[in-house]
C-alpha positions in Angstrom: 0.0 0.0 0.0 1.2 3.5 -0.8 1.2 6.3 1.7 1.5 10.1 1.5 4.3 11.8 3.3 4.8 15.3 4.5 6.3 17.6 1.8 8.7 19.7 3.8 9.6 23.2 2.7 13.3 22.6 2.3 12.6 19.8 -0.2 10.4 22.2 -2.2 13.2 24.9 -2.1 15.7 22.3 -3.4 13.5 21.6 -6.4 13.5 25.4 -7.0 17.3 25.4 -7.1 17.9 26.6 -3.5 20.5 24.3 -2.0 21.3 24.8 1.6 22.2 22.7 4.6 19.4 22.1 7.0 20.7 24.4 9.8 21.4 27.2 7.4 18.0 26.8 5.7 15.9 26.8 8.9 17.9 29.7 10.4 16.9 31.8 7.5 13.3 30.4 7.3 12.6 31.0 11.0 14.0 34.6 10.7 11.6 35.2 7.8 8.7 33.5 9.5 9.2 35.6 12.7 8.2 38.7 10.7 4.6 37.3 10.6 4.3 35.1 13.7 0.5 35.0 13.4 0.7 33.1 10.1 1.7 29.8 11.6 4.9 29.6 9.6 7.1 29.7 12.7 5.4 26.6 14.1 5.7 24.9 10.7 9.5 25.6 10.5 10.0 24.4 14.1 8.3 21.1 13.4 10.0 20.6 10.1 13.4 21.3 11.5 12.9 18.9 14.4 11.7 16.2 12.0 14.8 16.6 9.8 17.1 16.4 12.9 15.4 13.2 13.9 15.9 11.7 10.4 12.3 12.0 9.4 10.6 9.2 11.4 7.1 8.2 10.3 4.1 6.0 11.0 2.3 4.4 8.0 -1.2 4.3 9.4 -3.2 1.6 7.6 -6.9 2.4 6.8 -8.5 -0.3 9.0 -7.0 1.0 12.2 -7.8 4.7 11.7 -11.4 4.7 12.9 -10.3 2.5 15.8 -7.9 5.2 17.0 -10.2 8.2 16.3 -13.1 6.7 18.3 -11.3 5.9 21.5 -12.5 7.8 24.6 -9.3 9.5 25.8 -10.5 10.6 29.2 -7.1 11.1 30.7 -4.8 14.0 31.5 -3.5 15.7 28.4 0.0 16.0 29.9 0.3 12.2 29.5 0.4 12.5 25.7 4.1 12.5 24.7 5.7 12.1 21.3 7.5 8.8 20.8 10.2 10.7 18.8 11.2 14.4 18.8 9.0 14.9 15.8 6.9 12.4 13.8 5.1 12.2 10.5 1.7 10.4 10.4 1.4 9.1 6.9 -2.1 8.2 5.7 -2.9 5.8 2.8 -3.5 7.1 -0.8 -6.3 4.5 -1.2 -9.2 3.9 1.1 -8.2 6.8 3.3 -10.9 7.2 6.1 -10.0 10.9 6.6 -11.7 12.0 3.3 -14.3 14.7 3.0 -16.2 16.7 0.4 -14.9 20.2 -0.5 -16.9 22.2 -3.0 -18.2 19.1 -4.7 -14.8 17.4 -4.9 -13.2 14.8 -2.6 -10.4 16.0 -0.4 -8.3 14.0 2.1 -5.9 14.4 4.9 -2.6 13.2 3.4 -0.2 13.5 6.4 0.2 15.2 9.7 3.6 16.4 11.0 3.9 16.5 14.8 6.5 18.4 16.8 7.0 20.0 20.2 6.1 23.6 20.7 9.0 25.8 22.0 6.7 28.5 23.4 4.1 26.4 25.4 3.5 22.9 26.6 1.8 21.7 23.4 2.2 19.5 20.4 2.3 21.2 17.1 0.3 19.5 14.3 0.7 20.5 10.7 -2.1 18.9 8.7 -1.3 18.4 5.0 -3.9 18.2 2.2 -1.4 18.4 -0.6 -1.8 22.2 -1.2 1.0 24.6 -2.1 1.5 28.3 -2.6 4.0 30.1 -4.8 7.0 31.7 -3.1 9.6 33.1 -5.4 10.7 30.4 -7.8 9.2 27.4 -6.1 6.0 25.9 -4.6 5.9 25.8 -0.9 3.7 23.2 0.9 0.9 24.7 2.9 0.0 22.9 6.1 -3.1 23.6 8.2 -1.8 24.5 11.7 -3.3 23.0 14.9 -2.0 23.3 18.4 -2.8 20.6 21.0 -2.3 22.0 24.5 -1.1 19.9 27.4 -2.3 21.2 30.7 -2.5 19.4 34.1 -6.1 18.8 34.9 -7.2 19.2 31.3 -8.2 15.8 29.8 -7.6 15.0 26.1 -11.3 15.0 25.5 -11.6 18.5 27.0 -8.6 19.7 25.0 -10.1 18.4 21.7 -13.6 19.9 22.6 -11.9 23.3 23.2 -9.9 23.5 20.0 -10.6 26.9 18.5 -12.9 27.2 15.5 -10.9 27.6 12.4 -11.2 30.7 10.2 -11.6 30.5 6.5 -8.5 29.4 4.7 -8.6 32.2 2.1 -9.3 30.1 -1.0 -7.5 26.9 0.3 -9.4 23.9 1.5 -11.3 24.4 4.8 -11.1 21.2 6.9 -14.4 20.4 8.7 -14.2 20.7 12.5 -15.0 17.0 12.9 -12.1 16.0 10.7 -9.7 18.3 12.6 -10.9 16.6 15.8 -10.3 13.2 14.2 -6.7 14.2 13.2 -6.0 15.3 16.8 -7.5 12.1 18.3 -5.5 10.0 15.8 -2.2 11.7 16.7 -2.9 11.5 20.5 -3.8 7.8 20.2 -0.6 7.1 18.2 1.5 8.7 20.9 -0.1 6.3 23.5 0.2 3.2 21.4 1.7 0.2 23.1 4.6 -1.5 21.4 2.6 -4.6 20.4 3.9 -6.3 17.2 0.3 -7.2 16.2 -0.4 -3.5 15.8 2.9 -1.7 15.2 6.0 -3.0 13.5 9.1 -1.5 11.9 9.0 -0.7 8.2 12.0 -2.0 6.3 13.4 -1.7 2.8 10.9 -3.2 0.2 13.5 -5.8 -0.9 13.9 -7.0 2.6 10.2 -7.1 3.6 9.7 -10.8 2.9 12.8 -11.8 4.8 11.9 -9.6 7.7 8.4 -11.2 7.8 9.9 -14.6 8.0 12.7 -14.0 10.5 11.9 -10.8 12.4 15.7 -10.2 12.3 16.7 -6.8 13.7 19.4 -6.5 11.1 16.8 -5.6 8.4 15.6 -2.7 10.6 19.1 -1.6 11.3 19.8 -1.7 7.5 16.7 0.4 6.8 17.8 3.0 9.4 21.3 3.2 7.9 19.6 4.0 4.6 17.5 6.8 6.2 14.3 4.8 6.4 13.0 5.2 10.0 9.4 4.2 10.2 6.7 1.9 11.4 3.6 0.3 10.0 0.5 0.7 12.2 -2.4 -1.6 11.8 -1.0 -3.6 8.8 -2.0 -6.9 10.4 -5.5 -5.9 11.6 -7.8 -8.6 10.1 -10.6 -7.7 7.7 -11.6 -11.2 6.7 -15.3 -12.3 6.6 -16.5 -14.0 9.8 -13.7 -12.4 11.7 -14.3 -9.9 14.4 -11.4 -7.6 14.3 -9.4 -6.9 17.5 -10.4 -3.6 19.0 -8.2 -1.2 20.8 -8.7 0.0 24.4 -7.1 2.4 26.8 -5.4 0.5 29.6 -3.5 1.7 32.6 -0.2 -0.1 33.1 3.0 0.1 35.1 3.6 0.7 38.7 0.4 1.9 40.3 -1.3 1.7 37.0 -0.2 5.2 36.2 0.9 4.8 32.6 -1.8 4.9 29.9 -1.3 2.7 26.9 -3.5 1.9 24.0 -3.5 -1.9 23.6 -5.4 -4.4 21.4 -7.9 -6.9 22.6 -7.8 -10.1 20.5 -10.2 -10.7 17.7 -12.4 -13.8 17.4 -14.2 -15.8 14.8 -17.9 -14.9 14.4 -20.4 -17.7 13.8 -17.6 -20.3 14.0 -20.2 -23.1 13.4 -21.0 -21.6 10.0 -17.4 -21.2 9.0 -16.7 -24.8 9.9 -19.4 -25.9 7.5 -17.5 -24.7 4.5 -16.3 -27.8 2.7 -12.6 -28.3 2.9 -12.3 -29.0 -0.8 -14.3 -25.8 -1.8 -12.7 -23.8 -4.6 -11.2 -26.5 -6.7 -9.4 -28.6 -4.1 -9.8 -32.4 -4.1 
């Protein structure tokens, strides 16, 4: 399955002929963005710089698990939501993307979400990408829709999501429905709380090594991918969608000493109407 990824500004600048080292580029970009701090560009540059410094880690989020993660009731303190890496790209599928909506009679979809830590407040920056760009000089700059998730003691995740400010018109760009924005924030928070369960999340490796990694689970294929700059994980790839199978569902569980650590963990699936499944002839479909 193919996934979108976040199109950072420096890559767009390189296509336009502007070749700079990351530190040099972001120093200039942040100085430029600081002239209009209300535009959200400062937050975007902070998140993009942190992502590059972390070697662009990502989660490929498979379509079946998206609604499981967005429907969870996260009635827990918002300060418990912590990024698993300094910055993280949530990559959504190009096909069967659940975060799709209608915009002026045409389908639009959330392609990716870049998360980073705010330097001004205790918050997670979320740059929501719909594939839109604007012209700046000689190149097309990606335009992310900025969202700030506050972390405050005594404020639950549910309360923080409910209190997200209403979004002004995007001046000709796609306006994301409030419900979709809430789903994006819930998805990101849930991913930050995801337990390291191999039935739900697994390392992404080089395509040529995928079969070998499936067979052996050998860490050397993960290390090889990391050396090549591929630092990512697949989330929900093994969630079953077969007929007669009730998919495992996710739940918020309190773990660790004193049950103080929240983790989103799977409950196992089960066969539905097992007696009907077992009546299917073993030779059905051409077997003898």
